[in-house]
N, C-alpha and C positions, 0 to 999 in steps of 0.2 A: 382862838375861835376862827375857824376856816369858813367864813360867812360866804353865803351864796348870793347875797345881794349887798352891795356897798352901803346902803343907807343905815344898816344895822351896826350900832356901836357896841362895844363891850359893857359900857356903862348902861346903856338901854336894856340890853340882854339880862344882866345881872339884876337890874332894878326890876325888871318883869318877873323873874324868878322869886325874888323876894316878895313881891307883891302877891304872887300866886299862893305862897304860903301864909302870908299875913292875912289875906282876905278870908282864908278858911277859920283862922283863929278869931278874927273879928266878928264873922256872922255867926259862929258858934254862940256867941253870947249877946248877939244883937238881933233885931227884926227889921225887916223891910217895912217902910210906912205903906199901909194897905187898909182897905175897908173890911176885909174879912180874913180869917185864918186861912182860906183857900186861896185868896189872892196873894197873901204873903208867901205861901208855899210856892205858887206859881212864879213869882218875882225872884225868889231865891233860887229856884230850879234854872231859871233863864240865865241869871248872873253866873252861876257855876257852869253851865253849858258854854256861855261865852268865854269864860276864863280857860276852860278845857280847849276850845277851838283855838284860841290865841296861843296857848302853851304848844300845841301841836304846830302851828304855823310858824312861831318863832323859833322852835327847835329845829325845824327843817332850814329855815332862813339862816340860822347861826352856824350851819355846817355840821350838825349832828349825824353820826352815821344812820344810814336809812333804816337799817333794822332796828335801831333803837326808837324809832318812831311808832312802831307797832303797840307797845303798851299805852302810848298816848292815845292812839286811835281807838283802842279798846275802851279806855276811860271816857272819850268823847261820846262814843255810841251809847254807853250807859247813861250818860248825862242827858242825850236826847230822848231816851226811853222815860227817864225821870221827867224830863220837861214836858212831855206829851202827857204823861199821867197827871201831873200837877195842873196843867193848863186845862185838861179835860174837866177836872173837879171845879176849877175856878170858873169856867165858862159854862159848864153844864151841858157840854157837848162830847158824847161818848168817844167818837173817833176822830177828833179835831186833830189837825196836823200840827207838828211842831213848828213848821215853817209855811207861810203864805206864799207858795212858789209861783202861783198864777198872777198874783197882784203886785208883788214886790221883786224887782230885778235883783236886788242885793240878796234877798232871802233865797230866790232861785239859784243864784250863783253859789251861795253857801251850800245848798243842798247837792249840786252836782260836784262841787269841790270835794265833799265828803264821800260821794259815791266814787268819784275817780281815785281818791286816796286808797279806798278799799280794794277797787281794781288794781292798781299799780302796786300795792302791797301784797297782792293775792291773798286777801282776807274775805273770801266769799261768805264766811259765816257771819262776819260782822256786817257785810253788805246786805244780806237777807234780813237781819235785825232792823237795819235802818230803813230799808225800803218799805217793809211792812207798815211802817209809821205812816207813810205817805199813800200806799195802796188802800189802806183801810178809810183814808180820808177821801178817797175817790180820785186820786190823781193818776191812777194807771190808765194807760191808753188814751191820755190826754196831749202829750208833749212829745215831739219827735227826738229831741236830743235825749230827754229822759229815758225813752224807750231804746233808742240806738245805742246808748251806753250799757243798758242792762241786757239786750237781747243776746249779746255774746257771752254772757256769763250765767244768767238766769233763764230758766225755761218758761215757755208759754207767754213771751211778751208779745206785744201788738205792733203792727207795722202803721205808723202814723204819718200823715203828710202835713200836720199843723204844729206850730210851736208857739210858746207863750210870748217870746221876747225876740225882737229882730236881730238884736246884737249877735245871736248865735247862727245866723245864717250862712256866713262863710265856713264856719266849722261843719255845719250840715252838708253844705256843698262839697266839702272835702271828702266826706264819707262816699259820696256818690259820683265824684268826679270820674270822667272816662279815662283820663290820661294820669299817670303816676306824677308827672312834673305839675300838673294842674292841681292835683291834690296837695302837693307840698307847698305850692304858692298860695292856695286858699288857706292852708294852715298858718303860714306866715303872715298873711293878711289878718286872720283873725287875732293872732298874738299882738300885732301892731295895733289893732283897733280896740283890744280888750281894756287897757287902763283907761283912756278917754271915755269909753262907754258907761264907766262907773262913777262918774264926777259927783253924783248926788249920794253916793254910799258914804256912810260914816268914816270909813277908813281911808277915803280918797285923799291923797295929799298929806296923810299922817306923818310921813317921813319929814315933812317941813316943820313939825312941832319940836323937833330936837329930841334930846335924851328924856324929856319930861313927857313926851307925847305918847301915842297909842300904836305907833307902827310895829307891825309883826312880820310884815313881808307882803309882797304882791305876787300872787301866783295863779296862773291859768291851768290849774291841774287837769281840768277837763280836756284842754288842748293835747296834753301828754297822753291822757287815757285813750282819746280817739286815735291818736297816731299809733299807740301800742295795739289797740284792739283791731284796727283796720290796716295795719301794716303800711302807714304812709311814711315815706322817707323824710326824715327830719334832719338829716345831716347838715343841711345848710341853714338851719334855723338857730340863731344865735340872740334871740330876744330875751330881755331880762326875765319877763314873766314866765318863760317856757321852762319846766322843770326836766331838763334834759337828762340829767344823771338819774332822777327817779325813773324815767322811761327806760333808761339802760338797765338799771336794776331790775325793773319788771321783765325785760326781755331776757336777761341772764338767768332769772329765776323761774322762768316758764319751763314747765315739764311737759313730757309727752302724756297725753291723756287718753283715757278711753273714749270711743266714739260717743259724741253728744256731750262731752264735758269739755269746757273751755279752760279751766284752771284748776289747779290743785287748792283745796281749801286747808290753810294751815291753821291748826289750833295754836301752835306755838311756833317760834322761830328759833 
């Protein structure tokens, strides 16, 4: 295991892989406690979305080859679609968002992490499927970082000066910095402030729980996506949460494109 963060042990990694298989078998024959069948289906969809997200994260943390992450990302996007569908039926809200990104910082972070993974893995097709879930819920044109990530990849995005969560201010400032060194410094500042900002998240300090805990990795994928999209020099950034090799992968696999297109949309790798 060529792990990308030192906190992940081989025992923890293997235990999680076993759990991800066992939970499918268990819930095939059991039901979540709920008041209605629709609520049970929503709880089930949320559970499997969370497992898929953690599997993608822990696979990257463990040192898996980057190209092998793509099928995991494909599976994850499908789980978000199922989650949205089941939540909609449970809450009786047609276009409900699968994540409350305006209210909850950790859910916003999850959203932009997935967006960033789609960008860095050059899967614009998956990005479109994911983003439509939030656009239908009314989140388009509301948050600057959300739009600044998407505007380089998807057409007709909006220029917004407001954003939901203050922790992302240095990252947004890095995009619009006048000097290259300033942009790099702001990117480094964001990485430094990232982990402390999420002290209320359920995954914070999970590495302290040992092999029986829930740690799957701490990654500011959005910092990498911004560096990639906006050409920010990250050569001096050596922070644990910065996915440097994933950014390098994105740069090495970037192709020359037709005018108006930023990335090649790969259906397969």
